[in-house]
N, C-alpha and C positions, 0 to 999 in steps of 0.2 A: 551925195551930200554928206559932209563930215560934221561931226559934233566937235565943238571946241569951247574953251573958256572954263572959268571956275565961278561957281554961283553959290552964294551963301543962302541956305534955306533951313527949314525946320521940319522935323518929323513931329507931327501932332500926336495928341493923346490916343487917337484912333489908328496910329501907326501909318498915317498917310504922309506922303511926300508930294509936294507940288512940283511937277516937272517945270523947270525954269522956262519963262516965256520965250527967251531967246532960242531954246531948244524946240518948244512947241511950235514956234513960228516957221521952222524949217521941216517939221514932220509932215509927211504925206502918207495918207492911209494906203495909197497905191504902192508906194515904195517901201514904207516901214511897217505897215499894218496898223492895228488900232490898240494894241496892248504892248506892254513891256514884259520881258522875262527877267526875273531876279535870279541871280546865280552867284555862287562864290567864284571870284576871278582867280586866275593862276598867280596873281601877285598878292593874294590874301586880302583882297578888298571886295566889297559888295559891288557887283556889276549889274547894270540894267541894259539888256539888249532889246532893241526894237524887235517886235515879233518876227518880221520877215527876215531880218538879219540873223536872228537866232536859228530860225528854221533852215536857212541856207547853210549856216555853220554846221548844224546837226546833220544835215543831208550830206555834207562833204566829208564827214568823218567816215573813214573806210570801215565798212561793216561786212561781216560774214557770219555764217553760222558757227564758225570756229575761229573767233578773233584771237589776236595775240593777248597774252595776259595783261600787258601794260595798257592796251586799249580798253580791255574790260574794266580794269581798275579805274582808269580815268573816267570812262563813261558812267560807271556806277556812281562815283563821287559827284560828278557834274549833274547828271540828270536826276538823281535821287534828291538832290538839294535845291533844284531849280523849281521855280513856281511862277505861274502866269499871273500878271498883275494888271488887271484892266484899269484904264484911266477914266475917271468920272468926268462929268461935264465941266467941272471946275479945274480940270487938268491935274488931278491928284491920283496917285496910285497907292494902294495899300500894300505895304511891304510885309513880307512874312516875318512873324515874330522870331522864328528860329534863326533866320539870317541876321536880323537886327541884334539878337543876343550874341550870336557868334562873333559879330564884328563890333560889338559894344557901341551900337549906334542908337542915339535918342536925342531929342532936342535939336540943338544947332548942328548942322552938317554942311559939308561942302559937296556940291554936285559938280563933278568934272566931266567935261565933254572930251572924250578920248577917241577921236577918229570915228569908229563905227559903233561905239557904245558909250554909256555913262558909267561913272564910278561914284559911289557915295562913300565919303570918308569923314571921319571925325576931324574937326579943325586942327587939333593938336597933332594928330597923325599926319595930316597933310603938310603942316609946317615942318615936321621932322623929315618927311620924304623929300620935300623941296630942297631943304638945306643940305641933306645928305647927297642927293643926286646931282644938284647943280655945282657942288664943290668937287665932284669926281671928274678929274680931267680925262678919263678914259671912256666916259659914257657915250660920247658921239662916235668914237672909234669902234666900240663894241657894237653899236647900232649899225654902222657901215659894214662891219664884218658879217653881221647876221644877215643883212640885206644881200650882200654879195653871195653868201652861201645859199640863200633862198633862190636867188636868180640862177645860180649854177645848177641847183637841183631841179629847177623848172626846165632847164635846158638839157636835162639828162646827164648832169655832171660835167659838161664840157666847159 
């Protein structure tokens, strides 16, 4: 199941964000788990991962007792800043203050469904991102190239 859409919501005074009803309606404890993980995303936005998706992602990161420096740096930054966010009976998750401050999020926000995770962005930031990306004529071509490269690496470079 994929997440999609953009939903205007509010972070309340207790730092809680209501998960949009359209998202809650497709969540399955068996598939997604019962909590979200808040983490900084690689696009410098606040990401919310369903519990089981985050755990699969973390398990797929290649690990060893002697990892490459780049892997250690990435994992240190990602996992040290990630926080488990249980969802209450009203469908609200309390977001970590450190991440809210880092991404300057409070009050009105936009919750984006982005395939396997959610992103929480400031409305002004979202407006700038949309106008900048949709006016870039190369965005689709770069995405196609990235997908072709990923498929080639999955086939062993053939």
